[in-house]
N, C-alpha and C positions, 0 to 999 in steps of 0.2 A: 583565468590565471591559475586558479587552484588545480584545475585538471592538468595544465601544462607542468606544474611543479610536481604533481603526483606521478605523471608519466616519466618525467626526467629522473625522479628519485627511484622509481622502479627499474628504469633502464640502468641507472648507476648501480643499483643493488645487483642486478643481473650481471652486469659487467664485472663487478667485484667477485661474484661467485665464479665466473669464468676464470678469473685470474687465480682463484684457489684450486680449481680443478684441472685446468689445461696448462701443462708445463710449456714455458716459452712465451706466455702472455702475462704481462705485469704492468703495473702503473709505475711511472718514473717521476720522481720529484716529490716534494712535500716532506718537510722534516718532522712536523707534528701531526697529530691525528686530525686536527681541524683542517690543516692544509691538505692532507690526503683526501679528506671527505670533499673539500672544495674542488680538488683536481678531478675526482671521480664524477662529481656533478657536472663540471664543465665538459668533460669528455662525453658524458651522456647527452648533453645538449648538442655538442658537435656531431655526435653519432646520429641524433635525431634529425639534424639539419642535412647531413649527408644522405640519410634515408629519404628525406622529403624532397630533395633537389636532384640528386644524381641517380638514385635508384630507379625512379620511373623511366628515365631516359635509357638507362642500361637495359631495363626489362623490355622496353619496346624494341630496341635494337636487337635483342636476343630472342625474339619470338620464335624464329626457326629452331633455335637450340632448345627452347622449351618443348617444342613438338618432338624434336629428334630424341631428346633425353627423357621424355615423359615427365618433365618438371624437375628432374634432379639438378639441373643447372641452377636452380634457385639457391641451393646450398652454396655453390661457388660464388654466386652474386652476393649473397649475404657475407661470405668471407671477404669478398672484394670490398664491400662497404666497411667492414671492420679494418681492413688494411688501409683504405683511404683515410679513415679516421685516425689510425695510428700514424700514418705519414703526415697528416696535417698537424697533429699535436706535437709530434717529435721534431719536425723540421721548422716549425714556426715559433715554438715556445721552449723547446728542449725539456718539456715535461709532458706527461699525459700517458697515453696507452702505448705500449711497446709490444710488437709482435716479432718474434725472432725469424720465422720463416712463413712464407705465404702458404705454400702448398698444403702441408698437413697441419701445421699449427693453426693457421687461420680457418681451415676447414673444420677442424674439431672445435675450435672456439665458436664458430658460427652455429654448429649443431648444438653445443651445450647452451649457448645464448638463447637459441630458439626454445629449447626445452625449459630452461629456467624462466624465461619471459612468459611462456605459456602457463607454467605453474603459478607464477606470481599473479598473472591476470585472473586465474581461477580463484585465488585466495582473496584478491581485492573485490572481485565481483560477488563473492559469497558474503562479504560484509556489506 
């Protein structure tokens, strides 16, 4: 349980950094700081579930594209997972992650999220 909470917190922190760096990506809802932190945590959990359930299926289906693009399709798939998370949170709860445009906004968000998550994992593993 502790590892799950740590991973969700790190994912939430990475998503929050993405909203600071990439224009067009923001969190919607939450009047207070505590509510905003709760929204970020819930979005991180939903993003983790999307990555655990939908991403493997999409990756298997897109094996020919992995070969054709030499793996660069992985960025597009990560952007698609962010977009699905945004769609789920916005259309079911009217709060959560909001992405203005899929093509460049979600692509840049996926790249920044990968880099920030990698840096956070280095920091956590060092401790």
